[in-house]
BALUMFI-142225 format. One record per residue (C-alpha): x, y, z; residue in three letters. Coordinates in Angstrom, 2 decimals. Example, Ala and Ser with C-alpha at 12.3 -4.5 7.8 and 13.67 -1.06 7.14 Angstrom:
# residues 2
@c1: 12.30	c2: -4.50	c3: 7.80	res: ALA;
@c1: 13.67	c2: -1.06	c3: 7.14	res: SER;
This chain:
# residues 342
@c1: -75.87	c2: -48.29	c3: -97.19	res: VAL;
@c1: -79.30	c2: -49.91	c3: -96.64	res: LEU;
@c1: -82.42	c2: -48.11	c3: -97.79	res: ASP;
@c1: -84.79	c2: -47.84	c3: -94.82	res: ALA;
@c1: -88.07	c2: -46.18	c3: -95.79	res: PRO;
@c1: -90.06	c2: -45.43	c3: -92.68	res: GLY;
@c1: -87.00	c2: -44.99	c3: -90.45	res: LEU;
@c1: -88.08	c2: -42.01	c3: -88.36	res: ARG;
@c1: -85.92	c2: -38.93	c3: -87.81	res: ASN;
@c1: -86.59	c2: -38.99	c3: -84.04	res: ASP;
@c1: -83.98	c2: -38.19	c3: -81.39	res: TYR;
@c1: -86.09	c2: -39.85	c3: -78.69	res: TYR;
@c1: -86.23	c2: -43.25	c3: -80.39	res: SER;
@c1: -83.54	c2: -45.94	c3: -80.71	res: ASN;
@c1: -84.31	c2: -47.75	c3: -83.91	res: LEU;
@c1: -81.30	c2: -49.88	c3: -84.90	res: VAL;
@c1: -79.32	c2: -52.55	c3: -83.10	res: CYS;
@c1: -76.84	c2: -55.30	c3: -83.94	res: TRP;
@c1: -77.16	c2: -58.90	c3: -82.74	res: ALA;
@c1: -74.45	c2: -60.24	c3: -80.41	res: ASN;
@c1: -74.15	c2: -63.76	c3: -81.85	res: LYS;
@c1: -74.65	c2: -63.09	c3: -85.56	res: SER;
@c1: -74.25	c2: -60.42	c3: -88.22	res: ASP;
@c1: -77.96	c2: -59.54	c3: -88.09	res: THR;
@c1: -79.08	c2: -55.92	c3: -87.82	res: ILE;
@c1: -82.60	c2: -55.09	c3: -86.61	res: ALA;
@c1: -84.25	c2: -51.81	c3: -87.62	res: ALA;
@c1: -87.63	c2: -50.38	c3: -86.73	res: GLY;
@c1: -89.22	c2: -48.88	c3: -89.83	res: LEU;
@c1: -92.58	c2: -47.36	c3: -89.03	res: GLY;
@c1: -94.57	c2: -50.18	c3: -87.41	res: SER;
@c1: -92.45	c2: -53.06	c3: -88.73	res: ILE;
@c1: -89.15	c2: -54.46	c3: -87.53	res: VAL;
@c1: -86.88	c2: -55.71	c3: -90.32	res: TYR;
@c1: -83.86	c2: -57.96	c3: -89.72	res: CYS;
@c1: -81.05	c2: -57.83	c3: -92.27	res: TRP;
@c1: -77.95	c2: -59.96	c3: -92.75	res: SER;
@c1: -75.60	c2: -60.61	c3: -95.67	res: GLU;
@c1: -76.57	c2: -64.29	c3: -95.75	res: THR;
@c1: -80.35	c2: -64.01	c3: -95.42	res: LEU;
@c1: -81.11	c2: -60.57	c3: -96.78	res: GLY;
@c1: -84.05	c2: -58.58	c3: -95.34	res: THR;
@c1: -86.74	c2: -60.37	c3: -93.32	res: ILE;
@c1: -89.82	c2: -58.58	c3: -91.72	res: PRO;
@c1: -90.89	c2: -59.72	c3: -88.27	res: LEU;
@c1: -94.42	c2: -60.43	c3: -87.11	res: GLN;
@c1: -96.35	c2: -57.17	c3: -86.54	res: THR;
@c1: -99.47	c2: -56.01	c3: -84.69	res: PHE;
@c1: -101.35	c2: -53.08	c3: -86.21	res: GLY;
@c1: -99.90	c2: -49.64	c3: -86.95	res: ASN;
@c1: -98.16	c2: -48.99	c3: -83.60	res: ASP;
@c1: -94.84	c2: -47.22	c3: -84.27	res: LEU;
@c1: -91.63	c2: -48.93	c3: -83.21	res: ILE;
@c1: -89.68	c2: -46.69	c3: -80.82	res: SER;
@c1: -86.86	c2: -48.83	c3: -79.33	res: ALA;
@c1: -85.20	c2: -52.25	c3: -79.70	res: LEU;
@c1: -82.33	c2: -54.20	c3: -78.19	res: SER;
@c1: -80.66	c2: -57.63	c3: -78.53	res: TYR;
@c1: -79.69	c2: -59.73	c3: -75.50	res: SER;
@c1: -76.35	c2: -61.56	c3: -75.23	res: SER;
@c1: -78.12	c2: -64.59	c3: -76.61	res: ASP;
@c1: -79.85	c2: -62.68	c3: -79.44	res: ASP;
@c1: -83.35	c2: -62.49	c3: -77.99	res: PHE;
@c1: -84.81	c2: -59.29	c3: -79.39	res: LEU;
@c1: -87.00	c2: -56.89	c3: -77.37	res: VAL;
@c1: -89.04	c2: -54.29	c3: -79.26	res: VAL;
@c1: -90.85	c2: -51.35	c3: -77.68	res: GLY;
@c1: -93.55	c2: -49.19	c3: -79.28	res: THR;
@c1: -95.07	c2: -45.71	c3: -79.02	res: LYS;
@c1: -98.29	c2: -47.23	c3: -77.61	res: GLU;
@c1: -96.65	c2: -48.86	c3: -74.55	res: SER;
@c1: -96.26	c2: -52.39	c3: -75.96	res: LYS;
@c1: -93.22	c2: -54.60	c3: -75.51	res: ILE;
@c1: -92.57	c2: -57.65	c3: -77.71	res: TYR;
@c1: -90.06	c2: -60.48	c3: -77.38	res: LEU;
@c1: -88.64	c2: -62.51	c3: -80.28	res: TYR;
@c1: -86.51	c2: -65.65	c3: -80.17	res: LYS;
@c1: -83.26	c2: -65.77	c3: -82.15	res: PRO;
@c1: -83.76	c2: -66.50	c3: -85.87	res: LYS;
@c1: -87.57	c2: -66.37	c3: -85.48	res: SER;
@c1: -90.04	c2: -63.92	c3: -86.96	res: ILE;
@c1: -92.79	c2: -64.66	c3: -84.40	res: HIS;
@c1: -93.49	c2: -62.90	c3: -81.12	res: VAL;
@c1: -93.12	c2: -65.31	c3: -78.22	res: ILE;
@c1: -94.23	c2: -62.94	c3: -75.41	res: ALA;
@c1: -95.66	c2: -59.47	c3: -75.01	res: SER;
@c1: -96.40	c2: -56.91	c3: -72.28	res: TYR;
@c1: -98.32	c2: -53.65	c3: -71.99	res: SER;
@c1: -96.91	c2: -50.87	c3: -69.81	res: LEU;
@c1: -99.38	c2: -50.00	c3: -67.06	res: LYS;
@c1: -99.34	c2: -46.22	c3: -67.49	res: ASN;
@c1: -99.71	c2: -46.29	c3: -71.33	res: HIS;
@c1: -96.38	c2: -44.49	c3: -71.81	res: SER;
@c1: -94.19	c2: -44.69	c3: -74.86	res: SER;
@c1: -90.96	c2: -46.65	c3: -74.79	res: THR;
@c1: -87.85	c2: -44.62	c3: -75.61	res: CYS;
@c1: -84.92	c2: -46.89	c3: -74.84	res: SER;
@c1: -84.18	c2: -50.55	c3: -73.97	res: ILE;
@c1: -81.03	c2: -52.22	c3: -72.64	res: LYS;
@c1: -80.36	c2: -55.80	c3: -71.60	res: TRP;
@c1: -78.16	c2: -56.69	c3: -68.62	res: ILE;
@c1: -75.22	c2: -58.65	c3: -70.13	res: PRO;
@c1: -75.50	c2: -62.45	c3: -69.98	res: GLU;
@c1: -78.90	c2: -62.40	c3: -68.29	res: SER;
@c1: -82.65	c2: -62.66	c3: -68.82	res: HIS;
@c1: -83.27	c2: -59.11	c3: -67.55	res: TYR;
@c1: -83.69	c2: -55.86	c3: -69.47	res: PHE;
@c1: -84.52	c2: -52.22	c3: -68.64	res: PHE;
@c1: -87.07	c2: -50.10	c3: -70.51	res: VAL;
@c1: -87.09	c2: -46.31	c3: -70.29	res: GLY;
@c1: -90.28	c2: -44.41	c3: -71.14	res: ASN;
@c1: -91.33	c2: -40.86	c3: -72.01	res: ASP;
@c1: -92.42	c2: -39.87	c3: -68.47	res: VAL;
@c1: -89.07	c2: -40.45	c3: -66.76	res: GLY;
@c1: -89.58	c2: -44.00	c3: -65.55	res: GLU;
@c1: -87.30	c2: -47.02	c3: -65.93	res: VAL;
@c1: -88.71	c2: -50.54	c3: -65.54	res: THR;
@c1: -86.80	c2: -53.78	c3: -65.04	res: LEU;
@c1: -88.28	c2: -56.83	c3: -66.76	res: PHE;
@c1: -87.40	c2: -60.50	c3: -66.61	res: GLU;
@c1: -88.01	c2: -63.06	c3: -69.39	res: THR;
@c1: -89.00	c2: -66.55	c3: -68.28	res: LYS;
@c1: -89.53	c2: -69.81	c3: -70.13	res: ALA;
@c1: -91.50	c2: -72.55	c3: -68.37	res: VAL;
@c1: -94.16	c2: -73.97	c3: -70.65	res: VAL;
@c1: -94.03	c2: -70.84	c3: -72.77	res: SER;
@c1: -92.13	c2: -67.57	c3: -72.65	res: TYR;
@c1: -93.34	c2: -64.60	c3: -70.56	res: SER;
@c1: -92.27	c2: -61.09	c3: -69.66	res: ILE;
@c1: -92.52	c2: -60.19	c3: -65.96	res: LYS;
@c1: -92.23	c2: -56.73	c3: -64.50	res: GLN;
@c1: -89.88	c2: -56.67	c3: -61.53	res: LYS;
@c1: -89.54	c2: -53.03	c3: -60.43	res: VAL;
@c1: -90.25	c2: -49.48	c3: -61.75	res: THR;
@c1: -88.37	c2: -46.47	c3: -60.49	res: PHE;
@c1: -88.65	c2: -42.80	c3: -61.27	res: LYS;
@c1: -85.54	c2: -41.17	c3: -62.73	res: CYS;
@c1: -86.87	c2: -37.99	c3: -64.28	res: ASP;
@c1: -89.96	c2: -36.11	c3: -65.45	res: GLN;
@c1: -89.27	c2: -36.41	c3: -69.19	res: GLN;
@c1: -87.99	c2: -38.91	c3: -71.78	res: GLN;
@c1: -85.40	c2: -41.51	c3: -70.86	res: ILE;
@c1: -83.14	c2: -41.04	c3: -73.91	res: CYS;
@c1: -80.43	c2: -43.67	c3: -73.26	res: GLY;
@c1: -79.57	c2: -46.56	c3: -70.97	res: ILE;
@c1: -76.39	c2: -48.59	c3: -70.45	res: ASP;
@c1: -75.26	c2: -51.29	c3: -68.01	res: VAL;
@c1: -71.58	c2: -51.91	c3: -67.24	res: ASN;
@c1: -70.27	c2: -55.32	c3: -68.28	res: HIS;
@c1: -70.24	c2: -56.54	c3: -64.65	res: LEU;
@c1: -73.97	c2: -55.92	c3: -64.49	res: GLY;
@c1: -73.64	c2: -53.89	c3: -61.28	res: LYS;
@c1: -74.11	c2: -50.31	c3: -62.45	res: GLN;
@c1: -76.77	c2: -48.66	c3: -64.54	res: LEU;
@c1: -76.36	c2: -45.33	c3: -66.37	res: ALA;
@c1: -79.41	c2: -43.39	c3: -67.54	res: ILE;
@c1: -79.51	c2: -40.40	c3: -69.86	res: GLY;
@c1: -82.54	c2: -38.11	c3: -69.72	res: ALA;
@c1: -84.14	c2: -35.16	c3: -71.46	res: ASN;
@c1: -83.84	c2: -32.87	c3: -68.45	res: ASN;
@c1: -80.16	c2: -32.03	c3: -69.06	res: ASN;
@c1: -78.79	c2: -34.76	c3: -66.82	res: SER;
@c1: -77.77	c2: -38.37	c3: -66.50	res: SER;
@c1: -77.60	c2: -40.59	c3: -63.41	res: SER;
@c1: -75.72	c2: -43.59	c3: -62.11	res: ILE;
@c1: -77.50	c2: -46.38	c3: -60.18	res: TRP;
@c1: -76.27	c2: -49.29	c3: -58.14	res: ASP;
@c1: -78.10	c2: -52.42	c3: -59.32	res: ILE;
@c1: -76.23	c2: -55.01	c3: -57.26	res: SER;
@c1: -79.71	c2: -55.84	c3: -55.84	res: ASP;
@c1: -81.76	c2: -55.79	c3: -59.06	res: LEU;
@c1: -85.09	c2: -55.32	c3: -57.32	res: CYS;
@c1: -83.80	c2: -52.38	c3: -55.24	res: LYS;
@c1: -81.95	c2: -50.00	c3: -57.56	res: PRO;
@c1: -80.14	c2: -47.30	c3: -55.60	res: LYS;
@c1: -79.39	c2: -43.90	c3: -57.13	res: LYS;
@c1: -75.73	c2: -43.00	c3: -56.55	res: LEU;
@c1: -75.09	c2: -39.82	c3: -58.51	res: PHE;
@c1: -76.93	c2: -37.12	c3: -60.52	res: HIS;
@c1: -74.71	c2: -35.82	c3: -63.30	res: LEU;
@c1: -75.53	c2: -32.36	c3: -64.64	res: LYS;
@c1: -75.24	c2: -31.45	c3: -68.31	res: HIS;
@c1: -76.33	c2: -28.45	c3: -70.41	res: GLU;
@c1: -78.75	c2: -30.36	c3: -72.73	res: ALA;
@c1: -80.49	c2: -33.66	c3: -73.08	res: ALA;
@c1: -78.35	c2: -36.78	c3: -72.69	res: VAL;
@c1: -78.89	c2: -39.68	c3: -75.08	res: LYS;
@c1: -75.33	c2: -41.05	c3: -75.27	res: ALA;
@c1: -74.35	c2: -43.04	c3: -72.17	res: VAL;
@c1: -71.66	c2: -45.73	c3: -72.49	res: ALA;
@c1: -69.62	c2: -47.71	c3: -69.94	res: PHE;
@c1: -66.11	c2: -48.56	c3: -71.03	res: CYS;
@c1: -65.86	c2: -52.37	c3: -71.65	res: PRO;
@c1: -62.27	c2: -52.58	c3: -70.38	res: TRP;
@c1: -62.67	c2: -50.23	c3: -67.39	res: MET;
@c1: -66.06	c2: -51.04	c3: -65.85	res: PRO;
@c1: -66.10	c2: -47.88	c3: -63.65	res: ASN;
@c1: -65.39	c2: -45.50	c3: -66.54	res: LEU;
@c1: -68.50	c2: -43.90	c3: -68.02	res: LEU;
@c1: -68.82	c2: -41.59	c3: -71.04	res: ALA;
@c1: -71.81	c2: -39.34	c3: -71.58	res: THR;
@c1: -72.67	c2: -37.04	c3: -74.48	res: GLY;
@c1: -74.69	c2: -33.82	c3: -74.35	res: GLY;
@c1: -77.27	c2: -32.63	c3: -76.86	res: GLY;
@c1: -77.43	c2: -29.51	c3: -79.07	res: SER;
@c1: -76.89	c2: -26.90	c3: -76.36	res: ARG;
@c1: -74.06	c2: -28.86	c3: -74.71	res: ASP;
@c1: -72.02	c2: -30.84	c3: -77.26	res: LYS;
@c1: -69.56	c2: -32.09	c3: -74.62	res: ASN;
@c1: -68.30	c2: -35.64	c3: -74.15	res: ILE;
@c1: -67.88	c2: -36.12	c3: -70.40	res: ARG;
@c1: -65.94	c2: -38.89	c3: -68.67	res: PHE;
@c1: -66.90	c2: -39.97	c3: -65.16	res: TRP;
@c1: -65.56	c2: -42.30	c3: -62.47	res: HIS;
@c1: -68.83	c2: -44.08	c3: -61.82	res: SER;
@c1: -68.00	c2: -45.34	c3: -58.35	res: LYS;
@c1: -67.44	c2: -41.84	c3: -56.98	res: SER;
@c1: -69.36	c2: -39.62	c3: -59.45	res: GLY;
@c1: -66.15	c2: -37.70	c3: -60.16	res: THR;
@c1: -66.01	c2: -35.80	c3: -63.45	res: LEU;
@c1: -62.66	c2: -36.89	c3: -64.92	res: ILE;
@c1: -62.66	c2: -34.65	c3: -67.99	res: SER;
@c1: -64.79	c2: -33.20	c3: -70.76	res: LYS;
@c1: -64.21	c2: -32.60	c3: -74.43	res: HIS;
@c1: -66.08	c2: -30.01	c3: -76.50	res: LYS;
@c1: -67.34	c2: -31.10	c3: -79.91	res: THR;
@c1: -69.18	c2: -29.21	c3: -82.68	res: LYS;
@c1: -72.33	c2: -31.31	c3: -82.71	res: GLY;
@c1: -75.24	c2: -32.78	c3: -80.80	res: GLN;
@c1: -73.91	c2: -36.11	c3: -79.50	res: ILE;
@c1: -76.28	c2: -39.02	c3: -80.22	res: THR;
@c1: -74.10	c2: -42.09	c3: -79.39	res: ALA;
@c1: -70.79	c2: -43.09	c3: -77.87	res: VAL;
@c1: -69.29	c2: -46.52	c3: -78.70	res: VAL;
@c1: -66.10	c2: -47.73	c3: -77.02	res: TRP;
@c1: -63.61	c2: -49.86	c3: -78.97	res: SER;
@c1: -62.99	c2: -53.37	c3: -77.59	res: ARG;
@c1: -59.54	c2: -53.58	c3: -79.22	res: SER;
@c1: -58.00	c2: -50.11	c3: -78.83	res: LYS;
@c1: -58.09	c2: -47.28	c3: -76.32	res: LYS;
@c1: -60.49	c2: -45.39	c3: -78.53	res: GLU;
@c1: -64.14	c2: -44.33	c3: -78.68	res: LEU;
@c1: -66.45	c2: -43.47	c3: -81.52	res: LEU;
@c1: -68.87	c2: -40.56	c3: -81.28	res: VAL;
@c1: -71.86	c2: -39.87	c3: -83.57	res: THR;
@c1: -73.51	c2: -36.52	c3: -84.11	res: PHE;
@c1: -76.91	c2: -35.08	c3: -84.85	res: GLY;
@c1: -77.30	c2: -31.35	c3: -85.42	res: PHE;
@c1: -73.94	c2: -29.66	c3: -85.91	res: GLY;
@c1: -72.38	c2: -26.21	c3: -85.88	res: ASP;
@c1: -73.63	c2: -24.27	c3: -88.93	res: CYS;
@c1: -70.26	c2: -22.53	c3: -89.25	res: SER;
@c1: -68.40	c2: -25.84	c3: -89.68	res: ASP;
@c1: -68.55	c2: -28.84	c3: -92.01	res: LYS;
@c1: -71.21	c2: -31.23	c3: -90.72	res: ASN;
@c1: -69.39	c2: -34.04	c3: -88.96	res: SER;
@c1: -71.60	c2: -37.08	c3: -88.34	res: ILE;
@c1: -68.97	c2: -39.42	c3: -86.94	res: LEU;
@c1: -65.59	c2: -39.12	c3: -85.19	res: ALA;
@c1: -63.14	c2: -41.54	c3: -83.57	res: VAL;
@c1: -60.94	c2: -40.30	c3: -80.70	res: TYR;
@c1: -58.06	c2: -41.88	c3: -78.76	res: SER;
@c1: -58.55	c2: -42.05	c3: -74.99	res: TYR;
@c1: -57.61	c2: -40.36	c3: -72.74	res: PRO;
@c1: -55.86	c2: -37.81	c3: -74.96	res: THR;
@c1: -59.01	c2: -37.24	c3: -77.12	res: MET;
@c1: -56.83	c2: -36.89	c3: -80.21	res: LYS;
@c1: -59.00	c2: -37.03	c3: -83.30	res: LEU;
@c1: -58.22	c2: -40.20	c3: -85.30	res: LYS;
@c1: -61.06	c2: -40.34	c3: -87.88	res: VAL;
@c1: -63.70	c2: -37.85	c3: -89.01	res: LYS;
@c1: -66.62	c2: -38.42	c3: -91.42	res: VAL;
@c1: -68.36	c2: -35.40	c3: -92.92	res: ASN;
@c1: -71.79	c2: -35.39	c3: -94.59	res: ALA;
@c1: -74.36	c2: -33.03	c3: -96.09	res: PRO;
@c1: -75.51	c2: -30.37	c3: -93.68	res: SER;
@c1: -79.02	c2: -31.84	c3: -93.27	res: ASP;
@c1: -77.83	c2: -35.39	c3: -92.47	res: MET;
@c1: -77.51	c2: -36.66	c3: -88.90	res: ARG;
@c1: -76.97	c2: -39.93	c3: -87.09	res: ILE;
@c1: -79.64	c2: -40.77	c3: -84.53	res: LEU;
@c1: -78.51	c2: -44.17	c3: -83.12	res: THR;
@c1: -75.45	c2: -46.40	c3: -83.38	res: ALA;
@c1: -74.64	c2: -49.91	c3: -82.23	res: ASP;
@c1: -71.50	c2: -52.08	c3: -82.27	res: LEU;
@c1: -71.25	c2: -55.20	c3: -84.46	res: SER;
@c1: -70.96	c2: -58.71	c3: -83.06	res: ASN;
@c1: -67.26	c2: -58.87	c3: -84.01	res: ASP;
@c1: -66.60	c2: -55.40	c3: -82.52	res: PHE;
@c1: -65.19	c2: -54.03	c3: -85.81	res: SER;
@c1: -68.06	c2: -52.03	c3: -87.22	res: SER;
@c1: -71.14	c2: -49.99	c3: -86.21	res: ILE;
@c1: -74.58	c2: -49.71	c3: -87.70	res: CYS;
@c1: -76.23	c2: -46.30	c3: -87.64	res: THR;
@c1: -79.73	c2: -44.90	c3: -88.25	res: SER;
@c1: -79.52	c2: -41.84	c3: -90.47	res: ILE;
@c1: -82.02	c2: -38.99	c3: -90.86	res: SER;
@c1: -82.23	c2: -39.62	c3: -94.64	res: ASP;
@c1: -84.07	c2: -42.95	c3: -94.03	res: GLN;
@c1: -81.02	c2: -45.15	c3: -94.39	res: SER;
@c1: -79.08	c2: -47.55	c3: -92.20	res: VAL;
@c1: -75.33	c2: -47.17	c3: -92.79	res: ARG;
@c1: -72.56	c2: -49.50	c3: -91.70	res: ILE;
@c1: -69.09	c2: -48.15	c3: -91.00	res: TYR;
@c1: -66.06	c2: -50.38	c3: -90.57	res: ASN;
@c1: -63.94	c2: -48.76	c3: -87.82	res: VAL;
@c1: -61.69	c2: -51.23	c3: -86.00	res: TRP;
@c1: -60.05	c2: -54.19	c3: -87.70	res: ASN;
@c1: -57.98	c2: -55.55	c3: -84.81	res: SER;
@c1: -58.96	c2: -58.90	c3: -83.31	res: LYS;
@c1: -57.09	c2: -58.07	c3: -80.09	res: PHE;
@c1: -59.42	c2: -57.87	c3: -77.10	res: ASP;
@c1: -58.27	c2: -55.49	c3: -74.37	res: LEU;
@c1: -58.18	c2: -56.98	c3: -70.91	res: LYS;
@c1: -60.10	c2: -55.28	c3: -68.12	res: SER;
@c1: -58.04	c2: -53.04	c3: -65.84	res: GLY;
@c1: -54.55	c2: -53.64	c3: -67.23	res: ILE;
@c1: -53.45	c2: -50.20	c3: -68.41	res: TYR;
@c1: -51.04	c2: -47.37	c3: -67.95	res: ASP;
@c1: -51.86	c2: -44.61	c3: -65.50	res: ASN;
@c1: -53.94	c2: -41.63	c3: -66.55	res: GLY;
@c1: -57.07	c2: -43.57	c3: -67.58	res: ILE;
@c1: -59.07	c2: -41.87	c3: -64.79	res: TYR;
@c1: -57.19	c2: -38.60	c3: -64.82	res: GLY;
@c1: -56.39	c2: -38.94	c3: -61.13	res: SER;
@c1: -53.59	c2: -40.85	c3: -59.35	res: GLU;
@c1: -55.97	c2: -41.50	c3: -56.43	res: ILE;
@c1: -58.69	c2: -43.00	c3: -58.63	res: ILE;
@c1: -56.11	c2: -44.87	c3: -60.73	res: ASP;
@c1: -54.73	c2: -46.44	c3: -57.54	res: THR;
@c1: -58.24	c2: -47.28	c3: -56.27	res: GLU;
@c1: -59.02	c2: -48.97	c3: -59.62	res: GLU;
@c1: -55.75	c2: -50.95	c3: -59.59	res: GLY;
@c1: -54.21	c2: -49.26	c3: -62.62	res: VAL;
@c1: -50.57	c2: -50.39	c3: -62.68	res: ASP;
@c1: -48.03	c2: -47.65	c3: -63.54	res: LYS;
@c1: -45.35	c2: -50.26	c3: -64.15	res: ALA;
@c1: -47.17	c2: -51.90	c3: -67.06	res: ILE;
@c1: -46.10	c2: -51.00	c3: -70.58	res: ASP;
@c1: -48.28	c2: -48.41	c3: -72.26	res: ILE;
@c1: -50.82	c2: -49.95	c3: -74.61	res: ILE;
@c1: -51.44	c2: -47.95	c3: -77.74	res: ARG;
């Protein structure tokens, strides 16, 4: 447990992330980003005034992008405390979520007026941030963003009780494929790392369902009712499992803030209860895929060790039933003859 004074209890912000190449965790506490690791301890990054941090994300190469409430975006090099490039959003909107495209110099920023913008980082003489394209997804906050590991599909969760799937094969011409209805805001959107066309979404307080979608067809594969507001979904890289974090829960039940389920059976494997007023707001997977870091409403960052296996699941090599449909399984090349992987 890491004390994090200034860590805001805000559903519409994403304030912790884990580096991909190191054990460093970044957290936005008020107007300052702190980086923590076991080897170096806690280090504050360069700041600019009292602008509140509202979102942050690490690239595959550990470049850190930080977004603020007052429309600013800052870029930091790995292992550096200094800003190397900055950008101001044109419409003075607040940033809500940020996601890098894997193994690239591109990242998406979602704001509080329903827009998503693609940016590119460039290094010639010095680093710069270039806006490539902005597209309207919604009228309200963009709560969550994810990109599948092939870098071809974009999932967006929004505050208007929906999520959407976009084709980003042509980065400068994103094409909306499907509008996915929910019963509350959608913050949790997560593509499966070992099945690139399998998407999980999680609904907010009036919904509480985890939904699974075939992202190429927009087909709802299944849904699973939980007892809490879903704030994050994290897929395991070593097992057919997913971790779900919760915000506000059912008052009639013990407050569950974290659960691990097997997939596709959705059998509960692990459950973590907490005091009734505690909730998880954001979660991110560690660089070795074994743990998650979480931002907690009691102004703490907590680390949970979940998966110890070093085995890395191969993409697409699974028993049937992953997509809940023989037709989709066949289309995705799921081999019924292969031994079941537990």
